[in-house]
N, C-alpha and C positions, 0 to 999 in steps of 0.2 A: 978434737973429733965428741966429745962428752957434752960440748956448748950445741952443737947442730943437732945432736940425739934429743936434746934439753927443749930446743926447740920445735923439733917434729913433736915430739910427745906433745908439748904445748898447741901446736895447732889441733892435734887429734884429739885432742881433750875439750878445747873449746866446739868443734865440731860435734861432737858427741851431746857437747850439755846442750848446743841451741838447736839441734835437728828434733825435738820431741817438741819446743814450743812452736815451730814452725809448721808441722805436720797437724792434719786436722783428721778426726776419726770419722771414717764414714756414716753417716746413718743407715740404720736397716731399712729395703726396702716396703713399702705398703701393699699390703696384697689384695687384691680384689679378684671376682671370681665372676663370670659372665656365661650365658646358657643362649648358643647358637640352636634355635628351635626352629624344628624344620614340620613341614607338613609336606610328606612325599607326593610325588603323581598320584592324581587317582585316574585317570584312564593314559590309554596306548596313545603316543607321538604319533601323529600322521605319517605315513611312510613316505621316500619321496618318490617320482616315477621311475626310477631306476629300480628299487626294491620292490613296487608292485608289478613291473616287469619280471623281475627274475623268481619272487613267490608264484606266479602266474605262470611262466616256464615248469619249475619244477613239480607244479600242480598238475600240469601236461603230463609230462614224466609218469609220476608216479600213477596215474591214470591207463597211462600206455602197457606198464609194465606189473602190473598187480592183477592179479586173479581175479576171476568175475565174483561179488556179491551173491552168495547162494541166499536171495530174498525167498525162496520159495521154502525154505525151511525155515524161515523167521514170520511171512506172512502167508494169511488163508488166502488161497487161490479165489480170485475174482472178489476178494474184500476191498474194502473202501483202503484200506492202509495198503493194500499192495498197490491198489491204483494211484495213490498219493505218492509213494516211495517212486512208484516207474515214472510219473510225470517230472520230481526232485529230480531223478538219475539225469533224465533227457537235459535239465536245464543244464547241470553240473558237467555232461559231456560237450554240449555246446558251448559251454563257458571255457572249457576247456579245448576244444578242437577245432571252435569255429562257429557260428549261427547256422551253416549249412550242414553240420551233420547232424545223420539219423532223418533227416526230413522225409524220405523213402521209407521209414519203419514206421510213419505214424498211419493210426488208423482213419477211417472217413471222418470229415469234420462233424456230422452229425453224434456218434460217441465220443469226439476228442471234447465237445462241448458238453456233454453229458459228465464226463468224467471230470472237467473241471469244475462245472457247479457242486456235484459232489464232494470234491475236495475241500471247496473252498465255504461249502457249508459245515463241513468236519472242523476245519479250523475255527468258522466263528461259533462253535458249538464247545471249543476248548480254549476259547479266549486269545486264539493265536493273530498274528498280524497287527500286534499294536505298534505303532511309532518309538522306534526311539529318540532317548532325550539327545539333543541338542552338543555339538562336541563346547561348541560357545555357550557359555552360561552368562544369564541376563545380568550378575555380575562383572562381568567382560564389558558388556556393552554400556553399562553403568556406571565404569570407573570405580566400583566398590571395593577400595584397598583393605576394607576389614574383614571382607568374605572368605573364608576360607573353600569355597568353591570358584572361586576366581583363576582362571590359570590352569587347568586341569592339567595339562602336561608336562607343567614346568615344577621344580621343586620351589617353594615360598618359605619366608623365613620371617621370623616373628622381630621387627623394629619398633624402638619405643621413643618417645619424644618425651625426652625430661623435661622440668619445670623452668629449666633455664633453656631449654629451645633447642637444645642438641639431639639431635638422634642417635641411637645404638642400641644395641643389643641389649637384654635385660641381663642387669648387672649387679652387685653389692660389695661389702666388705668380708671380710672374714674374722670373725673370733679369736682368739687365745687357743689352739689347743683342737681347734674346730679342723676337722678334712675338708678338702678343698671342695668333692665331688658334694656334701653336705650341705657345704656353704653354696655353692651355686644353686642347688634346688632351693633349701630357704629363699635366697631372694629371687626366685622364681617366683612362689608363692608369694613374696610379699610386696612384690611389684605386679604382679598380674593376676593375683587371685586364687582361687581354690575350683575353679569352676572349669578347671581344662584336665584330662588325664592325661600326663606327661609321663616320657621313660628317659631317663639318662642313659646312653649307650655306653659308656665307659668310664671307670674311675680316673681314665688317662685324660689328661687334656689336651685337645687336637691342634693348639697353637695356645701363643701370647701375645699381648700389645705392651709397647712401652709409650706413656705419652709422651708431647715435648716436657722437659722440665723446667719450669716455670725459672725464670729471672729470679736471681736471690743474691745477697753481700758473700761475699766470702769467707767472712766470718760465721754464717749462718747458714749454711746450705740446707735446699728441700730434699726430702726425703725421694727416693725414687719409686716410681709410682711402677705394679706390674700387674696386668688383666691376665688370667690363665683363662680360656675357653673351653667349653664343653659342650659337647652335641647331644642333643635331646628331639626325640619324635612326638607329636602330639597325636594323639589316636580321635579323642572326643573331646567336645568344649569348646569354651571359647575365652577370650581376654578379658577381664573386669578390671581394667588398671586402676592402679591406689592413685586416688586426687591428689595424694600428699606427693608424690615423689614423680608422678607421670601425667601429662598432659593429654597426651595423643600416642596412636600403634595403626600400625598398618601390619600386613602381609605379603612381601615384595618378594620380585625375582633377585638373581645376584645384579641383572643390570639397573634395574630401578633403586636397589640399594647406592649404585655409587653415586646416584643423582641426589641424594639426601646426607650422607654422611660427611663429615669432613675428610681432606686430601689425606691429612696422614694418619687416619684412622682407617680408610679405603685399604690404602697400600698393606696396613696392619692384619686385614680382614678378608681380603680377595682371596686369599688362596686356599682358605678352608670351605668356600662357597663352591657350590655346585655350578658351571655354566648352563645345565639344562633344566 
């Protein structure tokens, strides 16, 4: 009985002694921060045919059930302003109820032409009638990926091409004792210059990314790298990349980013980007 107990204790003692020699203590991960710098849409998107039909139908309903506008209270009778309002009101009514609405109420052709000429002269004096800017910017036609005016209906994100040739978001290391969001702001200024007015949305990261661990010997494992992403907006200015760290930059949509970054990087960042 005692000999069997000694053998068991001996085996446990040997196993306990051998375990620390075979285990390798893991290294601390290396932390990085990255900024997802966003330029929000600057124009509204083009409505679909269904949306246009719905808005037109709602406008007809509102015009049909609303009380008449008391224009005689706001405009002097017989003034040019009253004439202009009357002509514009007829355009709105025909747009809502059809081109044939209110034709019987029109004045004779001679007086209608005189009213129209007077209203056009008033609009010219007040600087009205200027053409609106086109919805397609020249930078879209020229495929200028460095312009902040391109893709006005979409969200754009700043992507940098490092010296090694890989495309990524602005990123950098974290110093000891440094807050992550402050490190992200510092790295953004270091790589993109100080000629931008930017704002970090929150101190909390919106996501993280772990690149593939490089192959290493079992006795000397490499530390794991973790990049935390912070969302920021640009209000003014433009990128002036640091030539020692960055060789190119571009303002891209989500779909355009997919074509430039690696597949592993794309799967790590695609869920924090807007589809529109």
